[in-house]
N, CA and C atoms as a LAMMPS dump frame, in Angstrom:
ITEM: TIMESTEP
0
ITEM: NUMBER OF ATOMS
537
ITEM: BOX BOUNDS ff ff ff
-5.0000000000000000e+02 5.0000000000000000e+02
-5.0000000000000000e+02 5.0000000000000000e+02
-5.0000000000000000e+02 5.0000000000000000e+02
ITEM: ATOMS id mol type element x y z
1 1 1 N 298.288 -399.53 4.27
2 1 2 C 298.994 -400.638 4.882
3 1 3 C 300.22 -400.947 4.064
4 2 1 N 301.147 -401.657 4.65
5 2 2 C 302.303 -402.069 3.869
6 2 3 C 302.389 -403.57 3.867
7 3 1 N 303.354 -404.073 3.154
8 3 2 C 303.46 -405.493 2.888
9 3 3 C 303.514 -406.352 4.134
10 4 1 N 304.195 -405.937 5.185
11 4 2 C 304.349 -406.78 6.358
12 4 3 C 303.384 -406.407 7.471
13 5 1 N 303.011 -405.164 7.584
14 5 2 C 302.186 -404.7 8.694
15 5 3 C 300.901 -405.508 8.834
16 6 1 N 300.228 -405.889 7.742
17 6 2 C 299.004 -406.657 7.811
18 6 3 C 299.233 -407.984 8.524
19 7 1 N 300.284 -408.687 8.194
20 7 2 C 300.592 -409.958 8.826
21 7 3 C 300.872 -409.775 10.304
22 8 1 N 301.62 -408.748 10.674
23 8 2 C 301.956 -408.525 12.063
24 8 3 C 300.762 -408.1 12.891
25 9 1 N 299.813 -407.39 12.29
26 9 2 C 298.623 -406.97 13.027
27 9 3 C 297.86 -408.188 13.533
28 10 1 N 297.752 -409.23 12.727
29 10 2 C 297.081 -410.455 13.151
30 10 3 C 297.83 -411.087 14.318
31 11 1 N 299.158 -411.154 14.246
32 11 2 C 299.944 -411.737 15.321
33 11 3 C 299.796 -410.945 16.609
34 12 1 N 299.732 -409.633 16.518
35 12 2 C 299.598 -408.801 17.71
36 12 3 C 298.221 -408.96 18.351
37 13 1 N 297.18 -409.142 17.559
38 13 2 C 295.848 -409.357 18.118
39 13 3 C 295.822 -410.654 18.912
40 14 1 N 296.401 -411.702 18.378
41 14 2 C 296.45 -412.991 19.074
42 14 3 C 297.235 -412.86 20.375
43 15 1 N 298.384 -412.203 20.326
44 15 2 C 299.215 -412.069 21.518
45 15 3 C 298.555 -411.209 22.581
46 16 1 N 297.787 -410.185 22.194
47 16 2 C 297.188 -409.297 23.181
48 16 3 C 296.076 -409.974 23.966
49 17 1 N 295.512 -411.055 23.461
50 17 2 C 294.463 -411.761 24.174
51 17 3 C 295.019 -412.712 25.227
52 18 1 N 296.335 -412.835 25.304
53 18 2 C 296.975 -413.755 26.228
54 18 3 C 297.52 -413.003 27.436
55 19 1 N 297.919 -413.69 28.507
56 19 2 C 298.452 -413.009 29.691
57 19 3 C 299.658 -412.128 29.354
58 20 1 N 299.93 -411.125 30.173
59 20 2 C 300.97 -410.13 29.914
60 20 3 C 302.389 -410.672 30.093
61 21 1 N 302.577 -411.78 30.782
62 21 2 C 303.931 -412.318 30.968
63 21 3 C 304.494 -412.847 29.655
64 22 1 N 305.804 -413.004 29.581
65 22 2 C 306.457 -413.493 28.367
66 22 3 C 306.021 -414.924 28.091
67 23 1 N 305.558 -415.17 26.898
68 23 2 C 305.1 -416.493 26.484
69 23 3 C 305.647 -416.779 25.094
70 24 1 N 305.62 -418.016 24.635
71 24 2 C 306.173 -418.338 23.33
72 24 3 C 305.562 -417.546 22.168
73 25 1 N 304.366 -416.987 22.301
74 25 2 C 303.732 -416.234 21.218
75 25 3 C 304.195 -414.78 21.152
76 26 1 N 305.018 -414.33 22.116
77 26 2 C 305.518 -412.954 22.082
78 26 3 C 306.448 -412.753 20.894
79 27 1 N 306.531 -411.526 20.358
80 27 2 C 307.479 -411.252 19.265
81 27 3 C 308.908 -411.596 19.685
82 28 1 N 309.684 -412.103 18.747
83 28 2 C 311.065 -412.505 18.986
84 28 3 C 311.972 -411.279 18.94
85 29 1 N 312.579 -410.861 20.059
86 29 2 C 313.416 -409.655 20.066
87 29 3 C 314.719 -409.806 19.275
88 30 1 N 315.091 -411.022 18.889
89 30 2 C 316.293 -411.179 18.055
90 30 3 C 315.989 -410.889 16.589
91 31 1 N 314.711 -410.754 16.258
92 31 2 C 314.291 -410.422 14.904
93 31 3 C 314.006 -408.929 14.853
94 32 1 N 314.882 -408.178 14.242
95 32 2 C 314.721 -406.732 14.058
96 32 3 C 314.591 -405.992 15.389
97 33 1 N 315.239 -406.473 16.427
98 33 2 C 315.299 -405.885 17.77
99 33 3 C 313.985 -405.874 18.545
100 34 1 N 312.843 -405.902 17.869
101 34 2 C 311.573 -405.914 18.598
102 34 3 C 310.58 -406.94 18.048
103 35 1 N 311.05 -407.809 17.143
104 35 2 C 310.186 -408.851 16.607
105 35 3 C 309.328 -408.416 15.435
106 36 1 N 309.526 -407.201 14.951
107 36 2 C 308.697 -406.68 13.852
108 36 3 C 309.576 -406.039 12.794
109 37 1 N 309.166 -406.187 11.538
110 37 2 C 309.803 -405.474 10.437
111 37 3 C 308.7 -404.905 9.563
112 38 1 N 308.816 -403.662 9.23
113 38 2 C 307.868 -402.993 8.351
114 38 3 C 308.601 -402.656 7.061
115 39 1 N 308.043 -403.088 5.95
116 39 2 C 308.635 -402.809 4.647
117 39 3 C 307.743 -401.797 3.949
118 40 1 N 308.274 -400.644 3.672
119 40 2 C 307.503 -399.617 2.968
120 40 3 C 307.581 -399.878 1.475
121 41 1 N 306.557 -400.481 0.922
122 41 2 C 306.506 -400.798 -0.499
123 41 3 C 305.65 -399.754 -1.226
124 42 1 N 304.492 -399.483 -0.706
125 42 2 C 303.558 -398.529 -1.297
126 42 3 C 302.611 -398.073 -0.199
127 43 1 N 301.847 -397.04 -0.468
128 43 2 C 300.94 -396.534 0.557
129 43 3 C 299.811 -397.517 0.845
130 44 1 N 299.514 -398.398 -0.071
131 44 2 C 298.47 -399.392 0.159
132 44 3 C 298.925 -400.734 -0.401
133 45 1 N 299.289 -401.646 0.476
134 45 2 C 299.674 -402.995 0.061
135 45 3 C 299.307 -403.934 1.191
136 46 1 N 299.082 -405.18 0.862
137 46 2 C 298.757 -406.152 1.898
138 46 3 C 299.579 -407.411 1.712
139 47 1 N 299.883 -408.059 2.823
140 47 2 C 300.628 -409.32 2.792
141 47 3 C 299.644 -410.466 2.635
142 48 1 N 299.992 -411.408 1.776
143 48 2 C 299.118 -412.542 1.534
144 48 3 C 299.784 -413.887 1.791
145 49 1 N 301.115 -413.931 1.739
146 49 2 C 301.798 -415.219 1.858
147 49 3 C 303.2 -415.029 2.413
148 50 1 N 303.666 -416.042 3.144
149 50 2 C 305.015 -416.049 3.707
150 50 3 C 305.607 -417.434 3.471
151 51 1 N 306.894 -417.476 3.111
152 51 2 C 307.59 -418.751 2.928
153 51 3 C 309.039 -418.566 3.338
154 52 1 N 309.729 -419.656 3.571
155 52 2 C 311.147 -419.621 3.915
156 52 3 C 311.972 -419.985 2.697
157 53 1 N 313.059 -419.247 2.492
158 53 2 C 314.025 -419.529 1.429
159 53 3 C 315.355 -419.737 2.136
160 54 1 N 315.628 -420.973 2.514
161 54 2 C 316.764 -421.239 3.401
162 54 3 C 316.455 -420.602 4.75
163 55 1 N 317.304 -419.677 5.194
164 55 2 C 317.033 -418.973 6.448
165 55 3 C 316.404 -417.612 6.205
166 56 1 N 316.225 -417.218 4.938
167 56 2 C 315.586 -415.943 4.619
168 56 3 C 314.072 -416.098 4.603
169 57 1 N 313.392 -414.996 4.842
170 57 2 C 311.935 -414.976 4.877
171 57 3 C 311.446 -414.265 3.625
172 58 1 N 310.554 -414.917 2.874
173 58 2 C 309.983 -414.333 1.666
174 58 3 C 308.528 -413.981 1.972
175 59 1 N 308.162 -412.731 1.693
176 59 2 C 306.808 -412.251 1.94
177 59 3 C 306.227 -411.805 0.61
178 60 1 N 305 -412.201 0.333
179 60 2 C 304.36 -411.798 -0.91
180 60 3 C 303.035 -411.142 -0.651
181 61 1 N 302.69 -410.195 -1.506
182 61 2 C 301.421 -409.504 -1.348
183 61 3 C 301.034 -408.781 -2.618
184 62 1 N 300.114 -407.84 -2.434
185 62 2 C 299.568 -407.106 -3.551
186 62 3 C 299.662 -405.616 -3.292
187 63 1 N 300.251 -404.898 -4.225
188 63 2 C 300.286 -403.439 -4.16
189 63 3 C 298.947 -402.955 -4.708
190 64 1 N 298.208 -402.224 -3.908
191 64 2 C 296.864 -401.804 -4.299
192 64 3 C 296.811 -400.311 -4.616
193 65 1 N 297.802 -399.835 -5.346
194 65 2 C 297.848 -398.441 -5.774
195 65 3 C 297.82 -398.443 -7.289
196 66 1 N 296.879 -397.717 -7.891
197 66 2 C 296.745 -397.776 -9.342
198 66 3 C 296.333 -399.181 -9.724
199 67 1 N 296.745 -399.67 -10.883
200 67 2 C 296.485 -401.084 -11.158
201 67 3 C 297.261 -401.94 -10.154
202 68 1 N 296.616 -402.932 -9.585
203 68 2 C 297.266 -403.796 -8.606
204 68 3 C 298.471 -404.474 -9.213
205 69 1 N 299.499 -404.711 -8.405
206 69 2 C 300.693 -405.436 -8.824
207 69 3 C 301.062 -406.457 -7.766
208 70 1 N 301.573 -407.599 -8.212
209 70 2 C 302.117 -408.613 -7.321
210 70 3 C 303.454 -408.086 -6.783
211 71 1 N 303.676 -408.21 -5.471
212 71 2 C 304.907 -407.733 -4.841
213 71 3 C 305.486 -408.856 -3.984
214 72 1 N 306.81 -409.065 -4.112
215 72 2 C 307.49 -410.08 -3.316
216 72 3 C 308.734 -409.44 -2.716
217 73 1 N 308.934 -409.625 -1.41
218 73 2 C 310.096 -409.066 -0.713
219 73 3 C 310.8 -410.17 0.053
220 74 1 N 312.08 -409.942 0.359
221 74 2 C 312.824 -410.931 1.132
222 74 3 C 313.53 -410.241 2.289
223 75 1 N 313.487 -410.912 3.449
224 75 2 C 314.135 -410.442 4.665
225 75 3 C 315.222 -411.409 5.087
226 76 1 N 316.229 -410.885 5.749
227 76 2 C 317.27 -411.736 6.317
228 76 3 C 316.732 -412.395 7.583
229 77 1 N 317.427 -413.376 8.125
230 77 2 C 316.97 -414.018 9.362
231 77 3 C 316.828 -413.035 10.53
232 78 1 N 317.533 -411.911 10.504
233 78 2 C 317.437 -410.9 11.574
234 78 3 C 316.345 -409.867 11.315
235 79 1 N 315.636 -409.984 10.177
236 79 2 C 314.53 -409.086 9.905
237 79 3 C 314.867 -407.867 9.073
238 80 1 N 316.082 -407.789 8.555
239 80 2 C 316.457 -406.662 7.699
240 80 3 C 316.045 -406.957 6.254
241 81 1 N 315.78 -405.905 5.503
242 81 2 C 315.491 -406.063 4.083
243 81 3 C 316.739 -406.628 3.418
244 82 1 N 316.584 -407.676 2.624
245 82 2 C 317.709 -408.339 1.963
246 82 3 C 318.006 -407.643 0.635
247 83 1 N 319.026 -406.817 0.621
248 83 2 C 319.359 -406.042 -0.579
249 83 3 C 320.042 -406.871 -1.665
250 84 1 N 320.326 -408.152 -1.399
251 84 2 C 320.832 -409.013 -2.466
252 84 3 C 319.674 -409.55 -3.305
253 85 1 N 318.465 -409.28 -2.885
254 85 2 C 317.251 -409.686 -3.593
255 85 3 C 316.732 -408.46 -4.352
256 86 1 N 317.023 -408.384 -5.614
257 86 2 C 316.569 -407.299 -6.481
258 86 3 C 317.001 -405.912 -5.993
259 87 1 N 318.195 -405.791 -5.53
260 87 2 C 318.851 -404.552 -5.097
261 87 3 C 318.196 -403.847 -3.914
262 88 1 N 316.869 -403.723 -3.888
263 88 2 C 316.233 -403.026 -2.768
264 88 3 C 315.413 -403.956 -1.877
265 89 1 N 315.495 -405.265 -2.126
266 89 2 C 314.815 -406.232 -1.274
267 89 3 C 313.422 -406.606 -1.714
268 90 1 N 312.89 -405.97 -2.761
269 90 2 C 311.546 -406.312 -3.204
270 90 3 C 311.443 -406.293 -4.721
271 91 1 N 310.459 -407.022 -5.222
272 91 2 C 310.193 -407.131 -6.65
273 91 3 C 308.713 -406.845 -6.859
274 92 1 N 308.408 -406.024 -7.828
275 92 2 C 307.034 -405.785 -8.232
276 92 3 C 306.851 -406.401 -9.607
277 93 1 N 305.862 -407.283 -9.736
278 93 2 C 305.606 -407.955 -11.003
279 93 3 C 304.349 -407.354 -11.615
280 94 1 N 304.494 -406.809 -12.792
281 94 2 C 303.368 -406.232 -13.52
282 94 3 C 303.063 -407.148 -14.696
283 95 1 N 302.141 -408.079 -14.497
284 95 2 C 301.798 -409.037 -15.543
285 95 3 C 300.753 -408.473 -16.501
286 96 1 N 300.034 -407.449 -16.077
287 96 2 C 298.991 -406.851 -16.903
288 96 3 C 298.889 -405.366 -16.58
289 97 1 N 298.589 -404.575 -17.575
290 97 2 C 298.372 -403.14 -17.35
291 97 3 C 297.078 -402.894 -16.593
292 98 1 N 296.247 -403.918 -16.47
293 98 2 C 294.942 -403.763 -15.841
294 98 3 C 294.903 -404.284 -14.402
295 99 1 N 296.009 -404.836 -13.935
296 99 2 C 296.099 -405.264 -12.545
297 99 3 C 296.289 -406.757 -12.381
298 100 1 N 297.064 -407.106 -11.368
299 100 2 C 297.276 -408.5 -10.995
300 100 3 C 297.515 -408.552 -9.5
301 101 1 N 297.365 -409.732 -8.916
302 101 2 C 297.52 -409.855 -7.473
303 101 3 C 298.079 -411.215 -7.085
304 102 1 N 298.639 -411.274 -5.886
305 102 2 C 299.239 -412.491 -5.344
306 102 3 C 298.323 -413.092 -4.288
307 103 1 N 298.188 -414.397 -4.3
308 103 2 C 297.422 -415.12 -3.281
309 103 3 C 298.317 -416.034 -2.445
310 104 1 N 299.344 -416.65 -3.077
311 104 2 C 300.168 -417.619 -2.36
312 104 3 C 301.533 -417.712 -3.042
313 105 1 N 302.516 -418.189 -2.291
314 105 2 C 303.835 -418.432 -2.867
315 105 3 C 304.497 -419.585 -2.171
316 106 1 N 305.486 -420.174 -2.862
317 106 2 C 306.249 -421.292 -2.331
318 106 3 C 307.679 -421.166 -2.853
319 107 1 N 308.629 -421.679 -2.091
320 107 2 C 310.026 -421.651 -2.508
321 107 3 C 310.459 -423.077 -2.837
322 108 1 N 311.018 -423.253 -4.033
323 108 2 C 311.502 -424.56 -4.479
324 108 3 C 312.831 -424.886 -3.809
325 109 1 N 313.225 -426.154 -3.765
326 109 2 C 314.509 -426.531 -3.173
327 109 3 C 315.71 -425.806 -3.792
328 110 1 N 315.61 -425.408 -5.068
329 110 2 C 316.708 -424.68 -5.715
330 110 3 C 316.675 -423.176 -5.431
331 111 1 N 315.738 -422.736 -4.569
332 111 2 C 315.652 -421.332 -4.178
333 111 3 C 314.751 -420.487 -5.047
334 112 1 N 314.225 -421.04 -6.137
335 112 2 C 313.324 -420.265 -6.988
336 112 3 C 311.99 -420.083 -6.277
337 113 1 N 311.388 -418.927 -6.492
338 113 2 C 310.133 -418.575 -5.838
339 113 3 C 309.019 -418.674 -6.871
340 114 1 N 307.96 -419.408 -6.532
341 114 2 C 306.79 -419.529 -7.392
342 114 3 C 305.635 -418.839 -6.676
343 115 1 N 305.052 -417.839 -7.347
344 115 2 C 303.931 -417.095 -6.778
345 115 3 C 302.718 -417.273 -7.681
346 116 1 N 301.539 -417.344 -7.079
347 116 2 C 300.315 -417.548 -7.842
348 116 3 C 299.248 -416.57 -7.381
349 117 1 N 298.38 -416.213 -8.293
350 117 2 C 297.287 -415.288 -7.986
351 117 3 C 296.4 -415.12 -9.195
352 118 1 N 296.08 -413.871 -9.496
353 118 2 C 295.184 -413.597 -10.613
354 118 3 C 295.625 -412.384 -11.386
355 119 1 N 295.028 -412.227 -12.561
356 119 2 C 295.356 -411.114 -13.445
357 119 3 C 294.073 -410.654 -14.139
358 120 1 N 293.927 -409.342 -14.293
359 120 2 C 292.779 -408.785 -15.006
360 120 3 C 293.145 -408.467 -16.449
361 121 1 N 292.155 -408.59 -17.359
362 121 2 C 292.354 -408.116 -18.726
363 121 3 C 291.597 -406.798 -18.892
364 122 1 N 291.587 -406.263 -20.101
365 122 2 C 290.979 -404.948 -20.325
366 122 3 C 289.482 -404.922 -20.035
367 123 1 N 288.806 -406.071 -20.037
368 123 2 C 287.372 -406.144 -19.741
369 123 3 C 287.097 -406.523 -18.289
370 124 1 N 288.142 -406.474 -17.434
371 124 2 C 288.074 -406.809 -16.003
372 124 3 C 287.724 -408.272 -15.77
373 125 1 N 287.956 -409.129 -16.783
374 125 2 C 287.865 -410.567 -16.558
375 125 3 C 289.188 -411.001 -15.97
376 126 1 N 289.181 -412.043 -15.165
377 126 2 C 290.431 -412.461 -14.534
378 126 3 C 290.864 -413.84 -15.015
379 127 1 N 292.174 -414.064 -14.916
380 127 2 C 292.769 -415.344 -15.269
381 127 3 C 293.747 -415.774 -14.196
382 128 1 N 294.226 -417.002 -14.301
383 128 2 C 295.182 -417.566 -13.356
384 128 3 C 296.578 -417.034 -13.703
385 129 1 N 297.284 -416.535 -12.714
386 129 2 C 298.627 -415.993 -12.893
387 129 3 C 299.611 -416.796 -12.056
388 130 1 N 300.683 -417.285 -12.687
389 130 2 C 301.766 -417.965 -11.986
390 130 3 C 303.07 -417.315 -12.445
391 131 1 N 303.906 -416.941 -11.471
392 131 2 C 305.168 -416.258 -11.731
393 131 3 C 306.282 -417.055 -11.077
394 132 1 N 307.431 -417.162 -11.754
395 132 2 C 308.576 -417.795 -11.11
396 132 3 C 309.766 -416.841 -11.156
397 133 1 N 310.372 -416.647 -9.987
398 133 2 C 311.544 -415.791 -9.837
399 133 3 C 312.767 -416.628 -9.532
400 134 1 N 313.907 -416.168 -10.003
401 134 2 C 315.177 -416.766 -9.615
402 134 3 C 315.449 -416.406 -8.152
403 135 1 N 316.386 -417.072 -7.488
404 135 2 C 316.681 -416.753 -6.082
405 135 3 C 317.088 -415.292 -5.848
406 136 1 N 317.589 -414.604 -6.887
407 136 2 C 317.993 -413.205 -6.726
408 136 3 C 316.857 -412.22 -6.973
409 137 1 N 315.646 -412.716 -7.279
410 137 2 C 314.49 -411.858 -7.481
411 137 3 C 314.171 -411.55 -8.932
412 138 1 N 315.021 -411.931 -9.861
413 138 2 C 314.759 -411.69 -11.288
414 138 3 C 313.741 -412.71 -11.802
415 139 1 N 312.904 -412.291 -12.748
416 139 2 C 311.987 -413.235 -13.387
417 139 3 C 312.789 -414.341 -14.055
418 140 1 N 312.284 -415.578 -13.975
419 140 2 C 312.974 -416.737 -14.53
420 140 3 C 312.501 -416.985 -15.963
421 141 1 N 313.309 -416.626 -16.977
422 141 2 C 312.869 -416.768 -18.365
423 141 3 C 312.707 -418.22 -18.828
424 142 1 N 313.171 -419.199 -18.043
425 142 2 C 312.966 -420.599 -18.41
426 142 3 C 311.541 -421.046 -18.081
427 143 1 N 310.769 -420.186 -17.449
428 143 2 C 309.379 -420.471 -17.088
429 143 3 C 308.472 -419.595 -17.956
430 144 1 N 307.842 -420.183 -18.943
431 144 2 C 306.919 -419.449 -19.802
432 144 3 C 307.577 -418.45 -20.745
433 145 1 N 308.893 -418.461 -20.855
434 145 2 C 309.594 -417.557 -21.746
435 145 3 C 309.992 -416.233 -21.12
436 146 1 N 309.257 -415.801 -20.092
437 146 2 C 309.576 -414.528 -19.428
438 146 3 C 309.373 -414.576 -17.914
439 147 1 N 309.093 -415.768 -17.378
440 147 2 C 308.878 -415.91 -15.944
441 147 3 C 307.425 -415.786 -15.534
442 148 1 N 306.535 -415.538 -16.5
443 148 2 C 305.116 -415.311 -16.212
444 148 3 C 304.265 -416.227 -17.085
445 149 1 N 303.298 -416.921 -16.464
446 149 2 C 302.344 -417.738 -17.203
447 149 3 C 300.938 -417.306 -16.799
448 150 1 N 300.128 -416.95 -17.789
449 150 2 C 298.736 -416.562 -17.561
450 150 3 C 297.849 -417.578 -18.265
451 151 1 N 296.893 -418.128 -17.53
452 151 2 C 295.949 -419.084 -18.096
453 151 3 C 294.549 -418.499 -17.979
454 152 1 N 293.895 -418.329 -19.098
455 152 2 C 292.521 -417.831 -19.08
456 152 3 C 291.573 -419.01 -19.212
457 153 1 N 290.501 -418.924 -18.502
458 153 2 C 289.461 -419.941 -18.525
459 153 3 C 288.142 -419.242 -18.796
460 154 1 N 287.111 -419.954 -19.245
461 154 2 C 285.827 -419.289 -19.475
462 154 3 C 285.207 -418.864 -18.142
463 155 1 N 285.141 -417.566 -17.92
464 155 2 C 284.607 -417.034 -16.673
465 155 3 C 285.669 -416.261 -15.914
466 156 1 N 285.473 -416.161 -14.627
467 156 2 C 286.387 -415.448 -13.748
468 156 3 C 287.22 -416.471 -12.996
469 157 1 N 288.549 -416.44 -13.173
470 157 2 C 289.42 -417.452 -12.582
471 157 3 C 290.59 -416.804 -11.873
472 158 1 N 291.124 -417.499 -10.88
473 158 2 C 292.326 -417.047 -10.174
474 158 3 C 292.93 -418.238 -9.447
475 159 1 N 294.212 -418.125 -9.11
476 159 2 C 294.889 -419.146 -8.307
477 159 3 C 294.832 -418.709 -6.851
478 160 1 N 294.433 -419.595 -5.967
479 160 2 C 294.357 -419.285 -4.541
480 160 3 C 295.513 -419.892 -3.76
481 161 1 N 296.09 -420.966 -4.287
482 161 2 C 297.171 -421.647 -3.579
483 161 3 C 298.101 -422.312 -4.589
484 162 1 N 299.35 -422.484 -4.185
485 162 2 C 300.335 -423.115 -5.057
486 162 3 C 301.186 -424.067 -4.226
487 163 1 N 301.579 -425.189 -4.835
488 163 2 C 302.437 -426.173 -4.171
489 163 3 C 303.356 -426.78 -5.219
490 164 1 N 304.397 -427.439 -4.749
491 164 2 C 305.329 -428.125 -5.632
492 164 3 C 305.297 -429.618 -5.327
493 165 1 N 305.317 -430.431 -6.378
494 165 2 C 305.409 -431.87 -6.188
495 165 3 C 306.874 -432.215 -5.914
496 166 1 N 307.159 -433.418 -5.402
497 166 2 C 308.552 -433.797 -5.133
498 166 3 C 309.461 -433.729 -6.372
499 167 1 N 308.881 -433.898 -7.574
500 167 2 C 309.706 -433.822 -8.782
501 167 3 C 309.723 -432.416 -9.4
502 168 1 N 309.213 -431.414 -8.659
503 168 2 C 309.325 -430.019 -9.085
504 168 3 C 308.187 -429.467 -9.909
505 169 1 N 307.144 -430.232 -10.139
506 169 2 C 306.007 -429.716 -10.899
507 169 3 C 305.208 -428.743 -10.025
508 170 1 N 304.622 -427.757 -10.666
509 170 2 C 303.837 -426.738 -9.97
510 170 3 C 302.369 -427.14 -10.006
511 171 1 N 301.722 -427.141 -8.847
512 171 2 C 300.31 -427.463 -8.728
513 171 3 C 299.607 -426.212 -8.194
514 172 1 N 298.553 -425.785 -8.892
515 172 2 C 297.823 -424.576 -8.525
516 172 3 C 296.37 -424.938 -8.275
517 173 1 N 295.808 -424.436 -7.187
518 173 2 C 294.384 -424.586 -6.901
519 173 3 C 293.775 -423.196 -6.83
520 174 1 N 292.531 -423.071 -7.232
521 174 2 C 291.934 -421.743 -7.221
522 174 3 C 290.441 -421.775 -7.371
523 175 1 N 289.938 -420.707 -7.956
524 175 2 C 288.492 -420.569 -8.116
525 175 3 C 288.136 -420.233 -9.542
526 176 1 N 286.911 -420.612 -9.915
527 176 2 C 286.386 -420.318 -11.236
528 176 3 C 284.899 -420.042 -11.095
529 177 1 N 284.509 -418.895 -11.589
530 177 2 C 283.082 -418.552 -11.604
531 177 3 C 282.697 -418.355 -13.067
532 178 1 N 281.747 -419.131 -13.533
533 178 2 C 281.323 -419.014 -14.922
534 178 3 C 280.155 -418.039 -15.018
535 179 1 N 280.122 -417.387 -16.176
536 179 2 C 278.983 -416.513 -16.46
537 179 3 C 279.088 -415.144 -16.014
C-alpha cells in the first residue's frame, strides 16, 4: 500500500454503497482530475492522519519497510505532490534505528506540523514520539533541539492523538501498558 491509497480505499467503499448517480460523496474531479492522488513513498506504507496547512493537504503515515519510519507528505489544493515541501513532497523521519510510527498530526497556525506516534528501542519497548516540522518539511530544531522529542514511560507507551491549545502548547493522548 502507499501513503494515500489506504485513505482513499475507505472513501471508495463508502461511496460504492450509495446510489450510482452523482452525490456529494463522489470524488471531486477538480482534485487531481479524478478525485484521487496516489503518492508512491514505499512498497508498504499506510496513511494514518490528514490535516490542512492553509489550502495544502498534509498526509501522515508509517513506512512499513525495514524498520518502520514516520512519513509526512504534502499535496497542493489540486492534488499534486507539493515539491516545495522537502523537494520531493515528502519527509521520512527516522527517530530510532529500531522503528517508529505516526498515529496523528496537526498543523499549527504558523504552518508548523506536529506529528505524534511511537518509537521502539533496541529491546522492542516503545515510547511516545512527537516530531515538529517547519512549514517547508525540515525538522524544527527549536523543538527538543532537533525537532524530535521521545518520552519513555515504564511499560509500553505511544501517542495516539495530538492537539494544540490556543496558546500553542502541544497536548498528546495515548496508551500505556505496564508490565
